[in-house]
C-alpha positions as CSV (number, residue, x, y, z in Angstrom):
1,X,116.4,135.6,75.9
2,X,117.9,133.1,78.5
3,X,120.0,133.7,81.5
4,X,123.0,132.0,82.8
5,X,122.7,128.3,82.2
6,X,119.9,128.4,79.8
7,X,117.4,129.3,82.5
8,X,114.8,131.7,81.6
9,X,115.9,135.2,82.6
10,X,112.7,136.7,83.2
11,X,109.0,135.4,83.7
12,X,105.6,137.1,82.8
13,X,103.3,137.9,85.9
14,X,100.7,135.7,84.8
15,X,100.5,133.7,88.0
16,X,102.2,133.9,91.3
17,X,102.7,130.1,91.0
18,X,104.6,130.6,87.7
19,X,107.5,132.3,89.3
20,X,109.5,129.5,91.5
21,X,111.8,132.2,93.1
22,X,109.1,134.7,94.0
23,X,106.9,132.1,95.2
24,X,109.7,130.7,97.3
25,X,110.4,134.3,98.8
26,X,107.0,135.0,99.5
27,X,106.3,131.7,101.4
28,X,109.4,132.1,103.3
29,X,108.2,135.3,104.4
30,X,104.7,134.3,105.2
31,X,105.0,131.0,106.9
32,X,107.1,130.3,109.8
33,X,108.7,126.8,110.4
34,X,108.9,126.3,106.8
35,X,112.3,125.7,105.1
36,X,113.5,125.0,101.8
37,X,114.0,121.4,100.6
38,X,117.7,120.7,100.6
39,X,119.6,117.4,99.9
40,X,120.7,117.0,103.3
41,X,117.7,115.5,104.8
42,X,118.1,111.5,105.5
43,X,121.6,110.5,106.1
44,X,124.0,113.5,106.1
45,X,125.8,115.0,108.9
46,X,126.7,118.6,109.5
47,X,128.5,120.3,112.5
48,X,127.8,123.9,113.0
49,X,129.2,123.5,116.6
50,X,132.6,123.0,115.1
51,X,132.6,126.3,113.0
52,X,134.1,128.2,115.7
53,X,136.6,127.6,118.9
54,X,136.0,124.3,120.3
55,X,134.6,123.9,123.7
56,X,133.1,121.0,125.6
57,X,129.2,121.3,126.1
58,X,128.2,121.0,129.7
59,X,127.2,117.5,130.7
60,X,123.5,116.8,130.0
61,X,121.6,114.7,132.7
62,X,118.7,112.8,131.6
63,X,116.2,112.1,134.4
64,X,115.9,108.4,135.4
65,X,112.7,107.8,137.1
66,X,113.2,104.9,139.5
67,X,109.7,103.5,140.8
68,X,109.8,101.3,144.0
69,X,113.5,101.7,144.8
70,X,115.5,102.0,148.1
71,X,119.0,103.5,147.8
72,X,118.9,102.5,144.1
73,X,117.8,98.8,144.6
74,X,114.4,97.5,143.6
75,X,112.2,96.6,146.5
76,X,111.3,93.1,144.9
77,X,115.2,92.4,144.7
78,X,115.7,93.5,148.3
79,X,112.8,91.4,149.5
80,X,113.9,88.3,147.3
81,X,117.5,88.6,148.8
82,X,116.1,88.5,152.3
83,X,113.9,85.7,151.5
84,X,116.8,83.7,150.1
85,X,119.0,84.5,153.2
86,X,115.9,83.2,155.5
87,X,115.7,80.0,153.5
88,X,119.3,79.4,153.8
89,X,119.2,79.9,157.4
90,X,116.1,77.5,157.7
91,X,118.1,74.9,155.8
92,X,121.2,75.2,158.0
93,X,119.2,74.6,161.1
94,X,117.5,71.5,159.7
95,X,120.8,69.4,158.6
96,X,122.9,69.0,155.3
97,X,120.0,67.6,153.1
98,X,117.8,70.5,153.9
99,X,120.7,73.2,153.5
100,X,121.3,71.8,150.1
101,X,117.6,72.1,148.9
102,X,117.8,75.5,150.6
103,X,120.9,76.5,148.7
104,X,119.3,75.3,145.4
105,X,116.3,77.4,146.1
106,X,118.2,80.4,147.1
107,X,120.5,80.3,144.0
108,X,117.2,80.3,141.8
109,X,115.7,83.1,143.6
110,X,118.8,85.1,143.4
111,X,119.5,84.4,139.7
112,X,116.1,85.4,138.8
113,X,116.4,88.5,140.7
114,X,119.8,89.7,140.1
115,X,121.0,88.0,136.8
116,X,121.2,90.6,134.0
117,X,120.9,89.4,130.3
118,X,121.1,91.9,127.5
119,X,120.3,95.1,129.5
120,X,117.2,93.3,131.0
121,X,116.9,91.4,134.3
122,X,116.1,87.7,134.4
123,X,112.6,88.4,136.0
124,X,111.7,90.9,133.2
125,X,112.6,88.2,130.7
126,X,110.3,85.7,132.4
127,X,107.6,88.2,132.5
128,X,108.0,89.1,128.8
129,X,107.9,85.3,128.1
130,X,104.7,84.6,130.2
131,X,102.9,87.7,128.2
132,X,104.4,86.2,124.9
133,X,103.0,82.8,125.6
134,X,99.7,84.1,126.7
135,X,98.5,85.9,123.5
136,X,97.7,85.1,119.9
137,X,100.8,85.0,117.6
138,X,99.3,84.8,114.1
139,X,96.2,86.3,112.2
140,X,94.8,86.2,108.6
141,X,94.7,89.9,107.9
142,X,93.2,89.4,104.5
143,X,90.0,88.2,105.8
144,X,88.4,91.5,106.6
145,X,89.6,95.3,106.4
146,X,89.6,95.5,110.2
147,X,91.3,91.9,110.7
148,X,94.7,93.7,111.2
149,X,93.2,96.2,113.8
150,X,91.9,93.4,115.7
151,X,95.1,91.7,115.8
152,X,97.2,94.3,117.0
153,X,94.5,95.9,119.3
154,X,92.0,93.3,120.5
155,X,88.6,94.8,121.0
156,X,89.2,98.1,119.0
157,X,86.6,99.3,116.5
158,X,86.5,102.0,114.0
159,X,83.3,104.3,114.1
160,X,82.4,107.3,111.8
161,X,81.9,110.6,113.4
162,X,82.4,114.3,113.2
163,X,85.7,115.9,114.4
164,X,86.1,119.6,114.1
165,X,83.1,120.0,111.8
166,X,84.2,117.5,109.4
167,X,83.3,113.6,108.9
168,X,86.2,111.5,110.4
169,X,86.7,108.4,111.9
170,X,87.8,107.5,115.6
171,X,89.4,104.5,116.9
172,X,87.5,103.2,120.0
173,X,89.0,100.8,122.4
174,X,88.6,100.0,126.2
175,X,90.8,102.7,127.4
176,X,90.2,105.6,125.2
177,X,89.2,107.3,121.7
178,X,91.8,108.1,119.0
179,X,91.6,110.2,116.0
180,X,94.1,110.1,113.0
181,X,95.4,113.1,111.2
182,X,97.5,113.1,108.2
183,X,100.2,115.8,107.9
184,X,101.2,117.3,104.6
185,X,99.6,117.1,101.2
186,X,100.4,113.5,100.0
187,X,98.3,114.0,96.7
188,X,100.4,117.2,95.8
189,X,102.5,116.7,92.8
190,X,105.7,118.7,93.8
191,X,107.6,118.4,96.9
192,X,109.2,121.8,97.1
193,X,109.4,122.7,100.7
194,X,109.9,120.8,103.9
195,X,107.2,121.7,106.8
196,X,108.7,121.6,110.4
197,X,106.2,120.0,112.7
198,X,106.2,120.7,116.3
199,X,107.3,118.0,118.9
200,X,104.2,116.1,120.2
201,X,105.0,117.3,123.9
202,X,104.1,121.0,122.6
203,X,101.0,119.8,121.3
204,X,99.7,118.4,124.4
205,X,97.1,120.4,126.5
206,X,98.2,121.6,129.9
207,X,97.4,119.5,133.0
208,X,94.1,120.2,134.7
209,X,90.5,119.1,135.1
210,X,89.4,120.9,131.9
211,X,90.8,118.0,129.7
212,X,90.8,114.4,130.0
213,X,94.1,112.7,130.0
214,X,95.5,112.9,126.5
215,X,98.3,111.5,124.5
216,X,99.6,112.8,121.2
217,X,101.6,110.5,118.9
218,X,103.7,111.7,115.8
219,X,104.3,108.9,113.2
220,X,106.8,109.3,110.6
221,X,107.5,106.7,107.7
222,X,110.0,106.6,105.0
223,X,111.7,104.5,102.5
224,X,115.5,105.5,101.2
225,X,116.2,106.1,97.6
226,X,117.7,104.1,95.9
227,X,115.3,101.5,97.5
228,X,116.2,98.2,99.0
229,X,114.4,96.4,96.2
230,X,116.6,98.2,93.6
231,X,119.6,96.6,95.4
232,X,123.1,97.4,93.7
233,X,121.9,97.3,90.1
234,X,122.3,99.9,87.3
235,X,119.2,102.1,88.4
236,X,120.2,102.3,91.9
237,X,124.0,103.2,91.2
238,X,122.9,105.7,88.8
239,X,120.3,107.2,91.4
240,X,122.9,107.4,94.0
241,X,125.1,109.4,91.9
242,X,122.3,111.7,91.3
243,X,121.1,112.4,94.7
244,X,124.4,111.1,96.8
245,X,121.7,109.1,98.8
246,X,120.3,112.2,100.6
247,X,116.7,112.0,99.5
248,X,113.8,109.8,100.5
249,X,111.7,107.8,97.9
250,X,108.9,107.7,100.0
251,X,107.6,109.2,103.3
252,X,104.5,110.0,105.1
253,X,103.5,111.8,108.5
254,X,100.6,111.1,110.7
255,X,99.3,112.5,113.9
256,X,97.3,110.3,116.5
257,X,95.5,112.1,118.9
258,X,94.0,110.2,121.9
259,X,91.9,111.0,124.9
260,X,91.9,108.4,127.8
261,X,89.2,107.0,130.0
262,X,89.2,108.9,133.3
263,X,86.8,109.1,136.2
264,X,83.9,111.6,135.8
265,X,84.3,111.7,131.9
266,X,81.6,109.8,129.9
267,X,82.1,108.6,126.4
268,X,80.0,111.4,125.1
269,X,82.3,113.9,127.1
270,X,85.3,112.3,125.7
271,X,84.2,112.7,121.9
272,X,83.4,116.3,122.6
273,X,86.8,116.8,124.2
274,X,88.6,114.9,121.3
275,X,86.8,117.1,118.7
276,X,87.9,120.1,120.6
277,X,91.6,119.0,120.8
278,X,91.7,118.1,117.2
279,X,90.2,121.6,116.2
280,X,92.9,123.3,118.1
281,X,95.6,121.2,116.8
282,X,94.5,121.9,113.1
283,X,95.0,125.6,113.9
284,X,98.3,124.9,115.7
285,X,99.8,123.0,112.9
286,X,99.0,125.6,110.3
287,X,100.4,126.2,107.7
288,X,101.2,122.5,107.7
289,X,98.3,120.8,105.9
290,X,96.7,118.4,108.1
291,X,93.3,116.5,107.7
292,X,91.5,113.9,109.8
293,X,91.2,110.5,108.1
294,X,87.8,108.8,107.3
295,X,87.2,105.2,108.1
296,X,88.4,103.7,104.8
297,X,91.2,106.0,104.6
298,X,92.2,105.1,108.4
299,X,92.1,101.3,107.8
300,X,94.0,101.7,104.5
301,X,96.8,103.8,106.1
302,X,97.0,101.1,109.1
303,X,97.6,98.4,106.5
304,X,100.1,100.5,104.6
305,X,102.1,101.4,107.7
306,X,102.2,97.9,108.8
307,X,103.3,96.9,105.3
308,X,100.0,94.5,104.8
309,X,100.0,93.7,101.0
310,X,97.4,91.4,101.1
311,X,99.5,88.3,100.8
312,X,99.9,85.7,103.7
313,X,99.3,86.7,107.4
314,X,100.7,88.6,110.4
315,X,102.9,86.5,112.6
316,X,104.8,87.4,115.6
317,X,108.0,85.4,116.7
318,X,110.2,85.9,119.6
319,X,113.0,87.8,117.5
320,X,110.6,89.8,115.2
321,X,107.3,89.6,113.4
322,X,106.1,89.1,109.9
323,X,103.5,90.9,107.9
324,X,102.9,89.8,104.5
325,X,106.4,89.6,102.7
326,X,108.1,92.0,105.2
327,X,110.1,90.6,108.2
328,X,110.2,93.4,110.8
329,X,111.7,94.3,114.0
330,X,111.1,96.9,116.6
331,X,113.3,98.9,119.0
332,X,112.6,101.3,121.8
333,X,114.9,104.3,122.7
334,X,116.1,103.7,126.1
335,X,118.9,106.5,126.2
336,X,118.5,109.6,124.6
337,X,121.0,111.7,122.7
338,X,122.1,115.2,123.7
339,X,119.6,117.2,121.7
340,X,121.9,120.3,121.8
341,X,124.1,118.7,118.9
342,X,122.9,119.3,115.4
343,X,123.2,115.8,114.2
344,X,121.3,114.7,117.5
345,X,118.3,117.1,116.5
346,X,118.1,115.7,113.2
347,X,118.2,111.9,114.5
348,X,114.8,111.1,113.4
349,X,115.2,112.5,110.0
350,X,118.3,110.5,109.6
351,X,116.6,107.3,110.8
352,X,114.1,107.4,107.9
353,X,117.3,107.0,105.5
354,X,118.5,103.8,107.2
355,X,119.1,100.6,104.6
356,X,115.8,99.2,105.3
357,X,112.9,98.6,103.0
358,X,111.1,101.1,105.1
359,X,111.6,102.8,108.5
360,X,108.6,103.9,110.7
361,X,109.6,106.2,113.9
362,X,107.0,106.8,116.5
363,X,107.3,109.7,118.9
364,X,104.7,109.5,121.7
365,X,104.0,112.1,124.5
366,X,101.6,112.0,127.2
367,X,99.5,111.7,129.4
368,X,100.8,114.3,131.7
369,X,101.0,113.6,135.5
370,X,98.3,115.1,137.4
371,X,100.1,118.1,138.7
372,X,101.8,118.4,135.2
373,X,105.3,118.1,136.5
374,X,106.0,114.9,134.4
375,X,105.3,113.8,131.0
376,X,105.9,110.5,129.5
377,X,107.7,110.6,126.3
378,X,108.7,107.6,124.3
379,X,110.4,106.9,121.0
380,X,110.0,103.6,119.1
381,X,111.5,102.4,115.7
382,X,110.3,99.8,113.5
383,X,112.4,98.3,110.6
384,X,111.1,96.4,107.7
385,X,113.0,94.4,105.1
386,X,112.2,91.7,102.8
387,X,114.4,89.1,104.5
388,X,116.2,88.5,107.9
389,X,119.7,89.2,106.2
390,X,118.6,92.6,105.1
391,X,116.6,93.2,108.6
392,X,120.1,92.4,110.4
393,X,122.0,94.9,108.2
394,X,119.5,97.5,109.0
395,X,119.4,96.8,112.6
396,X,123.2,97.2,112.8
397,X,123.0,100.5,110.9
398,X,120.4,101.6,113.4
399,X,122.8,100.8,116.4
400,X,125.7,102.4,114.9
401,X,123.6,105.6,114.0
402,X,122.6,105.8,117.6
403,X,126.0,104.9,119.1
404,X,127.4,107.9,117.2
405,X,124.9,110.1,118.9
406,X,125.7,108.4,122.3
407,X,122.1,106.9,122.4
408,X,121.0,103.5,122.8
409,X,117.8,101.4,121.8
410,X,116.6,98.2,123.3
411,X,115.4,95.6,120.6
412,X,111.8,94.5,121.8
413,X,112.3,90.7,121.6
414,X,109.3,88.9,122.8
415,X,107.4,92.2,122.5
416,X,107.5,92.9,118.8
417,X,103.9,92.9,118.5
418,X,103.7,95.7,121.2
419,X,106.1,97.5,119.2
420,X,104.1,97.2,115.8
421,X,101.0,98.3,117.7
422,X,103.0,101.5,119.1
423,X,104.3,102.2,115.7
424,X,100.8,102.4,114.0
425,X,98.6,105.5,114.5
426,X,96.6,104.3,117.3
427,X,97.9,106.4,120.2
428,X,98.8,103.5,122.2
429,X,101.1,104.0,125.0
430,X,104.4,101.9,125.2
431,X,103.2,100.2,128.6
432,X,100.0,99.9,130.4
433,X,101.4,102.4,133.0
434,X,98.8,104.3,135.1
435,X,97.9,107.7,133.5
436,X,100.5,110.2,134.0
437,X,103.3,108.0,135.6
438,X,106.6,108.9,133.8
439,X,108.7,106.4,131.8
440,X,111.7,104.9,133.1
441,X,114.0,107.2,131.4
442,X,112.8,110.6,130.5
443,X,113.9,113.7,128.8
444,X,113.3,117.3,129.5
445,X,110.4,118.7,127.4
446,X,112.4,121.8,126.4
447,X,115.1,119.6,124.8
448,X,112.5,118.3,122.3
449,X,111.7,121.8,120.9
450,X,114.7,121.8,118.4
451,X,113.9,118.3,117.2
452,X,114.0,118.0,113.5
453,X,110.5,116.6,112.4
454,X,110.5,116.8,108.8
455,X,107.2,116.3,106.6
456,X,106.7,116.3,102.8
457,X,110.3,115.9,101.2
458,X,110.5,112.7,99.4
459,X,109.5,111.6,95.7
460,X,111.3,111.2,92.3
461,X,114.1,113.5,91.6
462,X,113.4,114.9,88.2
463,X,116.6,117.1,88.2
464,X,118.0,120.4,89.8
465,X,116.7,124.0,89.6
466,X,119.1,127.2,89.3
467,X,119.8,126.9,92.9
468,X,121.2,123.2,92.6
469,X,118.3,122.1,94.6
470,X,116.6,118.7,93.8
471,X,113.3,119.2,91.7
472,X,111.2,116.5,93.3
473,X,107.9,115.1,91.8
474,X,105.5,112.9,93.8
475,X,104.9,110.7,90.9
476,X,103.7,107.7,93.2
477,X,100.9,108.8,95.5
478,X,97.9,107.2,97.5
479,X,96.0,107.8,94.4
480,X,96.7,107.3,90.6
481,X,98.8,109.8,88.9
482,X,98.5,110.6,85.2
483,X,101.4,112.4,83.5
484,X,102.2,113.4,80.0
485,X,105.7,113.7,78.8
486,X,106.5,115.6,75.5
487,X,110.0,115.1,74.5
488,X,110.7,111.4,73.2
489,X,111.9,108.0,74.1
490,X,115.3,109.0,75.7
491,X,113.8,111.3,78.2
492,X,111.1,108.6,79.0
493,X,113.9,106.1,79.6
494,X,115.6,108.5,81.9
495,X,112.3,108.9,84.2
496,X,111.7,105.1,84.0
497,X,115.4,104.5,85.1
498,X,115.2,106.8,88.1
499,X,111.6,105.3,88.8
500,X,113.1,101.8,89.1
501,X,115.6,103.3,91.6
502,X,112.9,104.2,94.1
503,X,111.3,100.7,93.7
504,X,109.0,100.9,90.9
505,X,108.1,98.2,88.6
506,X,107.9,99.4,85.1
507,X,105.7,98.4,82.2
508,X,106.3,99.7,78.8
509,X,103.3,99.6,76.2
510,X,105.0,100.4,73.0
511,X,104.6,100.1,69.1
512,X,108.3,100.5,68.8
513,X,109.8,97.7,70.7
514,X,113.2,98.0,68.9
515,X,113.8,101.6,70.4
516,X,113.4,100.3,74.1
517,X,115.1,96.8,73.6
518,X,118.7,98.2,74.4
519,X,117.6,100.1,77.4
520,X,115.6,97.1,78.7
521,X,118.6,94.9,78.5
522,X,120.8,97.4,80.2
523,X,118.6,98.6,83.0
524,X,117.3,95.3,84.2
525,X,117.6,94.5,87.7
526,X,118.3,90.9,89.1
527,X,115.1,89.3,89.7
528,X,113.3,92.3,88.1
529,X,112.4,92.6,84.3
530,X,110.7,95.6,82.5
531,X,107.7,94.4,80.7
532,X,107.2,95.3,77.2
533,X,103.8,94.7,75.7
534,X,102.3,95.6,72.4
535,X,99.4,98.1,72.0
536,X,96.0,96.6,72.9
537,X,97.0,93.9,75.0
538,X,95.5,94.2,78.7
539,X,97.7,94.8,81.6
540,X,97.7,91.8,84.0
541,X,99.9,92.9,86.6
542,X,99.7,93.1,90.4
543,X,98.8,96.7,91.5
544,X,101.2,99.0,93.0
545,X,102.1,99.5,96.9
546,X,103.6,102.4,98.6
547,X,107.0,100.6,98.7
548,X,106.6,98.8,95.3
549,X,104.9,101.3,93.1
550,X,103.9,100.7,89.4
551,X,104.9,103.0,86.5
552,X,103.2,102.4,83.0
553,X,104.8,103.9,80.0
554,X,102.4,104.4,77.1
555,X,104.4,104.9,73.9
556,X,101.8,104.2,71.2
557,X,101.2,107.6,69.5
558,X,98.2,110.0,70.3
559,X,95.6,108.7,72.9
560,X,92.6,109.9,74.5
561,X,92.2,111.1,77.9
562,X,91.8,108.1,80.4
563,X,89.2,109.1,82.9
564,X,88.8,105.6,84.6
565,X,89.4,105.5,88.3
566,X,92.7,103.8,88.9
567,X,94.6,102.3,92.0
568,X,96.8,104.3,94.1
569,X,100.6,104.1,94.0
570,X,100.3,103.7,90.2
571,X,101.5,106.1,87.8
572,X,100.5,106.2,84.0
573,X,102.8,108.1,81.7
574,X,101.9,108.9,78.1
575,X,104.9,109.6,75.7
576,X,104.7,111.9,72.8
577,X,107.6,112.9,70.5
578,X,105.6,115.9,69.4
579,X,102.6,117.6,70.8
580,X,99.5,118.1,68.5
581,X,95.9,119.2,69.0
582,X,95.0,115.7,69.6
583,X,97.2,115.7,72.8
584,X,95.5,118.9,74.3
585,X,92.7,116.9,76.1
586,X,95.3,114.5,77.7
587,X,97.5,117.5,78.6
588,X,94.5,119.3,80.4
589,X,93.6,116.4,82.4
590,X,97.2,115.2,83.3
591,X,98.3,115.7,86.9
592,X,101.8,116.4,85.7
593,X,103.2,117.6,82.3
594,X,106.9,117.3,81.5
595,X,108.0,119.0,78.5
596,X,111.4,119.3,76.7
597,X,112.1,122.3,74.6
598,X,109.1,122.9,72.4
599,X,108.5,124.3,68.9
600,X,106.7,127.6,68.8
601,X,103.3,126.0,67.4
602,X,103.7,123.3,70.1
603,X,104.3,126.0,73.0
604,X,100.9,127.7,71.6
605,X,99.0,124.6,72.0
606,X,100.2,123.6,75.4
607,X,99.7,127.4,76.6
608,X,96.1,127.4,75.3
609,X,95.2,123.9,76.7
610,X,96.6,124.7,80.1
611,X,96.0,128.5,80.3
612,X,99.8,129.5,80.7
613,X,99.6,132.6,78.8
614,X,102.8,134.4,78.0
615,X,104.7,131.8,80.3
616,X,104.2,129.3,77.5
617,X,106.8,131.2,75.3
618,X,109.6,130.5,77.7
619,X,109.0,126.7,77.0
620,X,110.8,127.2,73.6
621,X,113.9,128.7,75.1
622,X,115.1,126.3,77.6
623,X,118.3,124.3,76.9
624,X,118.1,120.6,75.3
625,X,118.7,119.2,78.7
626,X,116.0,120.8,80.5
627,X,112.4,120.2,81.5
628,X,109.6,122.3,82.0
629,X,107.7,120.7,84.9
630,X,104.0,121.9,85.0
631,X,101.5,121.1,87.4
632,X,98.1,123.2,88.1
633,X,99.6,126.3,86.0
634,X,102.8,126.3,88.0
635,X,105.9,126.0,86.0
636,X,109.2,124.8,87.3
637,X,112.5,124.6,85.5
638,X,114.7,121.6,86.1
639,X,118.0,120.4,84.4
640,X,118.0,116.7,84.0
641,X,121.5,116.3,85.6
642,X,122.4,113.1,83.7
643,X,124.6,110.8,85.5
644,X,127.5,109.2,83.7
645,X,125.5,105.8,83.9
646,X,122.4,107.4,82.4
647,X,124.7,108.9,79.7
648,X,126.2,105.6,78.7
649,X,123.1,103.6,78.8
650,X,120.6,106.2,77.2
651,X,122.6,108.9,75.6
652,X,121.9,112.6,75.6
653,X,118.1,113.0,76.7
654,X,117.4,115.3,73.8
655,X,114.4,115.5,71.6
656,X,114.5,113.7,68.3
């Protein structure tokens, strides 16, 4: 029997993972800080404060720390004004010519001291220009795995060590040691729930002599769906109808844990302190999965976050920087929003949905002051786009988003290399200030407790469950994905169209090109073509990347299981009209199995191959427009929720 809408009305108690509702209820009771995946993540706005009688919130005052000021005036400005007055007085005493020269000198001094351009003083611009002219601006990052690290942080090196009892890598530089933790499970196939990560401030150890100065950096990166690569083509428009632009196609999260050099702390002491801090953080972050990265993984992550695709070089210019094929710009938050407002608390999550190829947000905290009264907190944003025009659009969207929350950010012109360094998991502070010295604008630590910092909510939308929540699969991961689709060409074309919307390149290997030709013509994106190749031809195509993954559809009949190691960010999907005993080996080794309604004998074969037991019987009772999504003996049910564009291009996605 089937319940309302064609969903299975009951499920056998074979495995707790096979019951979606029971598993969700059990996790919600067991794990604090976890929430269901909803489609309001990236760009939506909600106003719970407006549900009742309106009242004005009391004014929130951010604390501005003014170092070296008298009556709000910088000491340097006061001194330069006095010097200019003295110069004028001396010139007046020595005659008209001397007075003219003194006036010129005084005007220059006062202009440099008091002239303010684009929210910065002229002397600050001069200092930025001097630092810009004194450093290297370009480097060939494809010469060695550590070339990019050497470019952004000269003198840094990676060493293999042991942290919290496990092998891990640490980044060593002249000022301290840094370990990198990845949050969430990037290799998990189903993105069902969002983990709420605590703010970095709450993860800092208390001030005192028991710990060296510490800094915690949370790094979130994401790409919108539809992707910038998909543009305004058919896949993008269709996927926008499906998701309403409220889901991310890609996201990852990292935590950089840094201990700083300090008097009385040897390097061996720092290593022990770092290991102990990592061990405590792993317990503190539970149940959110977290793991230290090894040397190879850390270098790969740094390259991916910098969008280094192995092409060209990294180059900094005054208005921005370019790494590989991506033009990038960095911004630093100079005025914080009111964190008592719901939309402000979701500001970081909404930034990840900006119309850029990718957005990276770094939230850093620490070190604490020696008495624990102040903690340096900073937020830096980096936008990446394929060209300057797209980057300008994304920058304007960022400023509009911040303006709506009464926040501001300063574009780091002349300092974009520092911005890149800050938005990589190196734990680097935004300035070379003394340990414990607060930033120029700070925010109360308690106000960051409600900041929404989501982890693990991106991927490819397969359909909707009975609660109208999206069923999301991480088809593209840092490792290769092997999938099997039992249903036919139309459902495969539906998956291909949605994959193109999240930026994937699609290659179809088929023995029936006539079945694919209308779809290939209708789904083509300007500048992007779906490659259709015959069976047996070698695939000579560039590997996939985090922002431009690769989907290979194999539609050539029964094939054996492919056990060859593959590159990350690539998915191979075998398409079968029918499930036969010859497909059992492929199904048992697949990371993801997608099945449309099966015949009884097919369901028995699938159940035997995957150990589903009585749950396999329900695969015969779902509606024609539904999928069974199987991963690690866990079965999910999804309605394909075909859009009008998909219906017109592909037709009903039924078997046969």
